[in-house]
Structures are given as C-alpha cells and as structure tokens.
GUKEMI-289842 format. One record per residue (C-alpha): x, y, z; residue in three letters. Coordinates in steps of 0.02 Angstrom, whole numbers, padded with zeros to 5 digits, always signed. Layout:
<atoms>
XYZALA
...
</atoms>
This chain:
<atoms>
+00147+02267+05998MET
+00300+02197+05923THR
+00350+02007+05908THR
+00528+01955+05948GLU
+00592+01829+05830TRP
+00713+01697+05898LYS
+00837+01597+05804HIS
+00837+01415+05840ALA
+00999+01317+05802ASN
+00921+01146+05746ARG
+01063+01027+05737VAL
+01032+00859+05645LEU
+01073+00698+05733THR
+01221+00594+05646GLU
+01082+00463+05601LYS
+00979+00604+05530GLN
+01115+00643+05402TRP
+01151+00480+05352ILE
+00981+00449+05292TRP
+00988+00621+05207PHE
+01154+00566+05115ILE
+01080+00414+05070ALA
+00915+00478+04992VAL
+01034+00604+04895ILE
+01154+00465+04849ALA
+01014+00344+04777LEU
+00918+00495+04680LEU
+01088+00544+04598THR
+01150+00370+04534ARG
+01018+00242+04500PHE
+00899+00345+04378PRO
+01065+00382+04262LEU
+01127+00199+04251LEU
+01056+00212+04070GLY
+01138+00379+04028VAL
+01297+00293+03941PHE
+01237+00222+03777THR
+01396+00102+03758ALA
+01538+00036+03863GLU
+01735+00044+03845GLY
+01846-00114+03813THR
+01891-00143+04000ASP
+01703-00150+04045GLY
+01672-00279+03908ILE
+01819-00371+03949LEU
+01756-00375+04122SER
+01588-00431+04071LEU
+01652-00585+03961THR
+01801-00623+04066TYR
+01733-00813+04114PHE
+01656-00827+03942SER
+01723-00928+03799LYS
+01779-00792+03669ASP
+01728-00812+03489PHE
+01909-00770+03452VAL
+02074-00756+03576VAL
+02057-00588+03671THR
+02182-00515+03781PRO
+02118-00483+03968ARG
+02280-00364+03991PHE
+02293-00333+04173VAL
+02125-00354+04221ILE
+02104-00456+04389MET
+01966-00565+04428PRO
+01883-00486+04576GLY
+01757-00376+04487TYR
+01723-00489+04346PRO
+01678-00621+04485VAL
+01547-00493+04552LEU
+01481-00486+04371LEU
+01468-00670+04349GLN
+01373-00694+04513ILE
+01248-00580+04432GLY
+01230-00684+04288GLN
+01211-00846+04389TRP
+01060-00760+04462LEU
+00998-00694+04303GLY
+01046-00516+04325TRP
+01187-00516+04212GLY
+01237-00395+04088GLY
+01287-00206+04073ILE
+01141-00150+04188LEU
+01203-00269+04321TRP
+01382-00206+04298GLY
+01340-00032+04323ARG
+01233-00084+04482SER
+01384-00164+04551VAL
+01494-00002+04512SER
+01354+00106+04569CYS
+01330+00011+04748LEU
+01521+00001+04780SER
+01527+00191+04737GLY
+01393+00217+04870LEU
+01459+00097+04997LEU
+01633+00184+04989PHE
+01547+00342+05095LEU
+01539+00206+05243ILE
+01731+00210+05264PRO
+01745+00383+05219LEU
+01623+00438+05345TRP
+01709+00336+05475ARG
+01881+00415+05442TYR
+01812+00602+05419ALA
+01720+00583+05573ARG
+01895+00566+05648ARG
+01954+00745+05588TRP
+01781+00847+05605MET
+01613+00870+05665GLY
+01460+00773+05598VAL
+01386+00918+05492GLU
+01553+00943+05407MET
+01586+00761+05378THR
+01412+00767+05300ALA
+01463+00897+05174MET
+01614+00798+05137THR
+01520+00649+05089CYS
+01408+00757+04994LEU
+01567+00823+04897MET
+01620+00650+04862ALA
+01450+00597+04790LEU
+01458+00752+04667PHE
+01646+00712+04616SER
+01658+00707+04438PRO
+01761+00549+04448LEU
+01661+00458+04569LEU
+01496+00500+04485TRP
+01558+00457+04306GLN
+01629+00293+04356TRP
+01487+00243+04467SER
+01383+00221+04306LEU
+01491+00126+04207LYS
+01553-00059+04194VAL
+01727-00040+04274MET
+01812-00086+04434PRO
+01874+00077+04479ASP
+01736+00117+04606THR
+01739-00053+04679THR
+01920-00045+04711PHE
+01908+00127+04788LEU
+01786+00060+04909LEU
+01908-00087+04968LEU
+02058+00007+04958PHE
+01999+00147+05065TRP
+01897+00014+05187TRP
+02069-00049+05210SER
+02158+00106+05244LEU
+02018+00166+05366GLU
+02034+00001+05466ARG
+02216+00017+05469LEU
+02181+00186+05543THR
+02073+00114+05679THR
+02196-00027+05726ALA
+02339+00108+05737TYR
+02248+00222+05858LEU
+02138+00100+05946GLU
+02268-00047+05953LYS
+02121-00153+05885SER
+02174-00326+05815SER
+01997-00341+05747LYS
+02009-00191+05639ALA
+02200-00257+05576TRP
+02113-00412+05519LEU
+01973-00315+05430GLU
+02111-00200+05344ALA
+02200-00354+05299CYS
+02047-00438+05228VAL
+01996-00274+05129ALA
+02168-00247+05052GLY
+02175-00424+04995VAL
+02005-00400+04910LEU
+02059-00236+04843ALA
+02217-00324+04776THR
+02092-00441+04669CYS
+02011-00301+04595VAL
+02164-00202+04557ARG
+02352-00236+04576PRO
+02376-00073+04659GLU
+02311-00151+04808GLY
+02478-00229+04840PHE
+02543-00058+04909LEU
+02453-00103+05052LEU
+02546-00248+05110LEU
+02701-00152+05182PRO
+02579-00056+05288TRP
+02482-00202+05358ILE
+02651-00296+05389LEU
+02715-00155+05497VAL
+02553-00134+05595LEU
+02542-00329+05622GLU
+02722-00307+05706THR
+02685-00162+05803GLN
+02521-00239+05875LEU
+02582-00411+05907SER
+02772-00402+05918GLY
+02854-00570+05892LYS
+02739-00685+05997SER
+02591-00690+05898SER
+02648-00823+05755TRP
+02467-00856+05699TRP
+02422-00693+05630ARG
+02587-00700+05533LYS
+02540-00861+05452VAL
+02348-00793+05434LEU
+02421-00654+05343LEU
+02535-00756+05229LEU
+02393-00859+05177ALA
+02263-00732+05145LEU
+02386-00627+05015TRP
+02430-00796+04933CYS
+02283-00777+04839GLY
+02311-00619+04743PRO
+02489-00675+04720ILE
+02411-00816+04626TYR
+02310-00723+04522LEU
+02436-00599+04471ILE
+02567-00724+04427LYS
+02513-00741+04237GLU
+02500-00554+04221LYS
+02657-00501+04313ILE
+02756-00487+04136VAL
+02618-00399+04067LEU
+02611-00275+04218LEU
+02791-00240+04211PHE
+02795-00205+04017SER
+02697-00052+04050ALA
+02842+00000+04177TYR
+02979-00055+04042GLN
+02898+00064+03911GLU
+02897+00210+04030GLY
+03089+00198+04066VAL
+03127+00178+03873GLY
+03176-00004+03882MET
+03016-00058+03756GLY
+03028-00155+03604VAL
+02912-00055+03489LEU
+02941+00086+03370PRO
+02803+00186+03465VAL
+02877+00152+03639ASP
+02932+00281+03756GLU
+03114+00318+03708THR
+03158+00472+03820PHE
+03098+00405+04004PRO
+03154+00589+04089ILE
+03016+00664+03968THR
+02875+00531+03998ASN
+02909+00568+04190PHE
+02905+00759+04186LEU
+02737+00735+04069TYR
+02644+00627+04217HIS
+02715+00726+04363PHE
+02661+00893+04286TYR
+02484+00813+04236ALA
+02464+00759+04422TYR
+02516+00902+04491CYS
+02389+01015+04381THR
+02256+00912+04324GLN
+02171+00875+04477PRO
+02118+01051+04470PHE
+01996+00997+04338PHE
+01964+00817+04399VAL
+01933+00874+04584PHE
+01858+01033+04541THR
+01953+01208+04576PRO
+01892+01253+04750LEU
+01885+01071+04816VAL
+02069+01043+04765PHE
+02122+01206+04830LEU
+02053+01185+05005PHE
+02126+01014+04995ALA
+02297+01081+04978LEU
+02281+01189+05120PHE
+02199+01051+05234GLY
+02337+00923+05196LEU
+02452+01051+05266ALA
+02355+01063+05416LYS
+02340+00872+05429MET
+02529+00851+05417LEU
+02555+00989+05546LYS
+02435+00894+05677ARG
+02551+00840+05826LYS
+02420+00731+05905ASP
+02395+00532+05870GLU
+02271+00551+05730LEU
+02408+00678+05639GLY
+02540+00534+05670GLU
+02431+00407+05590SER
+02401+00515+05423PHE
+02579+00538+05416TRP
+02643+00355+05463LYS
+02497+00275+05343ILE
+02415+00384+05220HIS
+02554+00501+05169PHE
+02687+00385+05159GLN
+02567+00272+05056LEU
+02499+00390+04945TYR
+02662+00458+04909ALA
+02722+00280+04846VAL
+02555+00286+04735LEU
+02596+00448+04672PHE
+02782+00392+04614LEU
+02707+00239+04532THR
+02586+00336+04430ARG
+02737+00432+04344LEU
+02826+00287+04270VAL
+02688+00214+04140PRO
+02667+00296+03983VAL
+02474+00278+04001THR
+02369+00413+04069TYR
+02193+00428+04113GLN
+02108+00551+04240ASP
+02029+00402+04319ARG
+02178+00340+04371HIS
+02181+00478+04507MET
+02020+00402+04601MET
+02132+00324+04733PRO
+02175+00496+04783PHE
+01990+00570+04792LEU
+01944+00524+04979PRO
+02103+00588+05057VAL
+02092+00764+04966LEU
+01890+00761+05010ILE
+01939+00728+05197VAL
+02077+00856+05178ALA
+01955+00991+05096ALA
+01825+00949+05223GLY
+01953+00991+05359TYR
+02004+01148+05293GLN
+01834+01211+05268LEU
+01781+01171+05451GLU
+01947+01256+05505THR
+01902+01412+05415ILE
+01727+01424+05476PHE
+01791+01397+05654GLU
+01891+01548+05642GLY
+01762+01664+05580LEU
+01749+01822+05696GLY
+01556+01810+05690HIS
+01474+01709+05831PRO
+01403+01536+05754LYS
+01210+01580+05813THR
+01232+01742+05693SER
+01158+01772+05516VAL
+01326+01831+05461GLY
+01405+01659+05514TYR
+01273+01556+05420HIS
+01274+01656+05271LEU
+01452+01636+05246ILE
+01466+01452+05291LYS
+01307+01411+05182ASN
+01370+01517+05052GLY
+01531+01428+05026VAL
+01473+01263+05047LEU
+01313+01281+04936SER
+01448+01353+04799ILE
+01566+01212+04810VAL
+01431+01072+04805LEU
+01338+01165+04663LEU
+01488+01196+04561TYR
+01544+01001+04583SER
+01362+00958+04538ALA
+01363+01056+04388LEU
+01517+01015+04320PHE
+01496+00835+04348SER
+01339+00837+04263ALA
+01431+00922+04112ALA
+01555+00782+04115VAL
+01435+00638+04108ILE
+01316+00717+03977GLY
+01447+00778+03855ASN
+01525+00596+03851VAL
+01371+00501+03873SER
+01379+00436+03679ASP
+01557+00355+03697SER
+01573+00210+03588PHE
+01406+00249+03528GLY
+01440+00213+03349ASP
+01530+00049+03382ILE
+01393-00013+03469LYS
+01247+00047+03350ARG
+01371-00018+03209SER
+01389-00194+03289ALA
+01206-00201+03336GLU
+01182-00182+03134PHE
+01277-00350+03112LEU
+01135-00421+03192LYS
+01030-00407+03022THR
+01163-00491+02922LEU
+01158-00671+02863PRO
+01180-00802+02997PRO
+01336-00877+02896ARG
+01409-00709+02859ALA
+01588-00696+02870VAL
+01636-00528+02964ILE
+01802-00433+02988TYR
+01839-00288+03108SER
+01960-00179+03178ASP
+01897-00207+03345GLU
+01841-00376+03411VAL
+01789-00373+03611PRO
+01646-00235+03600LYS
+01593-00269+03417THR
+01566-00461+03453GLN
+01474-00427+03628TYR
+01359-00307+03549TRP
+01333-00409+03381ALA
+01317-00564+03476GLY
+01395-00655+03340ARG
+01591-00713+03275SER
+01690-00571+03217VAL
+01882-00600+03145GLN
+02011-00470+03187LEU
+02059-00367+03037LEU
+02234-00362+03066ASP
+02345-00266+02952TYR
+02511-00306+03027SER
+02524-00485+03014GLN
+02429-00560+02863HIS
+02383-00484+02692PRO
+02195-00463+02698PHE
+02121-00546+02572SER
+01914-00561+02596PRO
+01800-00663+02484LYS
+01657-00589+02383LYS
+01509-00565+02498GLY
+01608-00550+02666ASP
+01582-00383+02778TYR
+01701-00283+02849VAL
+01664-00163+02991VAL
+01781-00018+03024LEU
+01789+00106+03162HIS
+01884+00282+03153SER
+01937+00260+03335PHE
+02046+00106+03279TYR
+02069+00143+03093THR
+02151+00316+03065ALA
+02113+00408+02901ARG
+01962+00285+02884LEU
+01900+00380+02713GLY
+02056+00328+02640THR
+02060+00161+02693VAL
+01866+00142+02625GLY
+01916+00213+02468GLY
+02072+00077+02448ASN
+01932-00053+02494MET
+01829-00004+02361ALA
+01956+00008+02232THR
+02045-00163+02278ARG
+01888-00274+02314PHE
+01739-00178+02262GLY
+01673-00139+02441ALA
+01521-00032+02450GLN
+01463+00048+02606ALA
+01308-00020+02664ILE
+01299+00052+02837TYR
+01367+00207+02937ALA
+01344+00276+03102ASP
+01437+00418+03209SER
+01460+00483+03368SER
+01525+00657+03457LEU
+01576+00690+03637ILE
+01654+00828+03705VAL
+01790+00771+03837PRO
+01786+00885+03984ILE
+01892+00758+04069LEU
+02012+00649+03956THR
+01894+00518+03898ASP
+01910+00466+03700LEU
+02018+00559+03577MET
+01994+00543+03387GLN
+02174+00550+03356ASP
+02242+00382+03401MET
+02415+00455+03461ARG
+02328+00552+03603LEU
+02237+00398+03667GLN
+02269+00353+03863ASN
+02416+00496+03850ARG
+02457+00652+03956THR
+02451+00754+03792GLN
+02266+00714+03781ALA
+02235+00843+03937THR
+02270+00988+03807ALA
+02106+00945+03723TYR
+01984+00973+03852ARG
+01827+01047+03790PHE
+01875+00997+03601GLU
+01732+00901+03520PRO
+01788+00735+03452GLN
+01715+00644+03309PHE
+01691+00464+03267PHE
+01626+00369+03130ASN
+01593+00179+03108SER
+01563+00104+02928VAL
+01501-00076+02883VAL
+01576-00126+02705TYR
+01513-00274+02595GLN
+01651-00348+02482ILE
+01592-00347+02305GLY
+01724-00460+02211ARG
</atoms>
C-alpha cells in the first residue's frame, strides 16, 4: 500500500507577515543597543544640543529635530545614550511601515515581506539604528513623505498630500536634505487643487516657515561645504581642483553601493530600476516624476561637497531595496517551473536565502568590527573622573571627552595660542586628532616634564568607511581604498611636571 504525499501551498496573510517581520526586527535590534562602546561626535553633540557647554562647542549643521526627541527622553528621565539609541532603533523599525506600503504597490505580499527583511539586514540601516545619530529618523520621515506623495499622485488624495507635507517638514527639521522634497510637494499641490484652493498654499507656506527659521543661522555653514567642493575655500587644506573632487564622488557613489548595499541586492536593484522606469502605467509614471527625479537631484548634491561617508547613501536605501525586490519577483514569475513544483521553490527559496543570509552576515561583521569606535576616547575620559576636582584638564577633543568625563575640559588649540600649562595640569591627547602622538608626547616631556599616567587604545576594521587613523582620510572618498585595513587609535593622559 502506498501513500500519496500532496504539496499544500500555504500562503501567509499580510497580517501574519507583518507580525513575523516585527518579531525579527525586535530580536535583531534591541538586544544589540549596547554593542557599541562609544558614540561619534555628532551623536554627543545631539545629546548635548540644548545643554550648557563647559566651553563653546560648534554644532555644525545639526538640525534640532533629532535633539528634540533626545531632550524629551531626558525630561521623562530616560535621557542619555541608551535613549538616543532607542530613538534611532525605533525610527529604523517604523521606516518599514512606509516601505511596506510603497513596495505593496509594486509586488505581492510575500516579496514585499522579503523586501522589508532585506532592509532590516542592510548594513547601513542596521548599524546606524544602534547609534545616537539622526540618520534613521531622517530616513523614516523622508521616505514617509515620498510614499505619501506617491499616494497623493495616484489617488488624487488631498489627505495624503497633507501628510506628505507634514512629514517633509519634520524631515527637514532633522536634516537639511529634506528641503529637496519641497518642489515636488509644491507641484503636486498645484496639480491637485489648481488655482482655487488658496488655503492649502497658505498652510504650505506656514508649515515650511519652521525649518526655514531653524536653518537660517546655519545656512552659511551649510554652503561652506559646497564652497570648499567647488574650489572656493579659504584654507590651505581646502579642495583646489573641483573637477577632481566631483569625479572622486561620482565614482564613489557609482561603485561603493556594491559594498554598502551588498553585491546581490545592488545588482538586482540596477535591473529592477530599469524595469520600474520602463513601466508605462500610472505607477511607473509616478516613479519617474517623483522618485527618479528627486533622487537624481539628491545624487548631484552629494557630488559637490568634499566630505564623504557611507552613511550619506542611506536615503537611497529604500528605492534600491524596492527595485531589488521588484526584480526578484520578476525573475521568479518568469521561471519555467510551475509555482507548485519543488524546482520552483528550490530556486526561489535558495536565492532569497542567499541574499538575506549574506546581508545578515555582512552586517554582523560590519557592526562587530567597529564596535569599539572611539572606545579609547571614552575610557580615557572616564579616567579623568578620578583626577582631583579642581584639576585643570586640556584636550585636543572637547565634546566627547567632557561628556564622558562629566567635567570641564579646555581645548588645546595648537594654532591660535602658545600652549603654556602649569605644573600639575593634565593633558589628554588622542591619536585620532593629534598626528604623531608619540612625537608630541616626547616634546611635552622635554618642555614641560610631562609624564604619561594613563593610556588606552582601540582597534577597528572598517568594512564600511568608518574611522581612519590617517587624518587626511577622515570623511574623504579616498578612505574607501582602506576597507578591511585595521585601524589603531591611542589615547594618553599626561600630567605636567614643571
């Protein structure tokens, strides 16, 4: 007697997929909130944005949107690094909501779920969801606005347009790149209302007055980054050949996504983008008129400034992830095997497993190898807590040092004033900010009788461009040539002897 085995094709509902992704998201995020030893400068400046500084600390072009969220946590008694990381983590998870909505317009439920999983395991989103940085918060609001703009375009929905406008304003309060949304919001408002609805134009103007007011004091500093990139800087280290700077960034943004988004996802995304642009229905038209044009402008704005970090590519993540999912679904739909056959499921599940597993392992390596970034600075700063209460402390780095030390630290500025410490003063130097630290320490010992009383070090391997021990490579496209090269950092505390 033989028993016939029949394949039962079980299909998960949309609600089941959402719960599954939510569980995976929580398991891969919140247990890792403590994986990083320290925080970067922007993170500390965000945490102390509304605090009274011991010394004047420049806030660069940090917008107050993300610091406001950190301040709310402080008012509730949840302030500090853990709260800041929780905000970044939660923003990275909520980003999946507009991603799911937009992906569902292009593909089925199952592939939409796979697209969200690809985003979850993406090294950029995973890494910066675990640090005190505004990137994931901006990504959430920026993409929410874009998804609502698509809905407003396709459904002629005034409510969706208003939501897109509000999300765009909030995104601009987090990062200045949010201003790029404004032209498309204006055009779509005109298409929806014509010339008759004056109240929406007034509302639009009122809403966008907020971020315009917030950025007015930072506009000169913002444009200085572009001024340097076009060869009009005033410092000797500024870029003097703008065409070279432009080409550096052009090739970086064309080649580095291979690392940043992982090879398979990026290759699938390139073919998927071509298919999305060729689509002739209203959805394809919305992609061409909104997403493609806006991202083309964003891409051009990235080529001018001299600074470069891999995290600057994060706004491109959702559109590339959706394109990769769209391409994968197209491939699976074109297989010659019936969808109920073993061969079809082997191919589909095999490809998806390889894509997700590679992304997860690569992301884990990225996070693990840079988990001690700025760790030596944090530990040396914590050592300063043990010094006498009235001790005078100098350092070549102020924000992070005084945040972790919890006490006043004076900037050791080599360029403006001759350094003349008194006997018994302390100096903490970091190789990240002071080149040839050993030579500088030797000179201090000769001139001031300085003795090293504490030393610490950290080691990272930047799979993505993170920290570089050569200061000339910091925030530069040339740093991409040193991926996988170990980077060593040292911090030393000296006491002045005479």
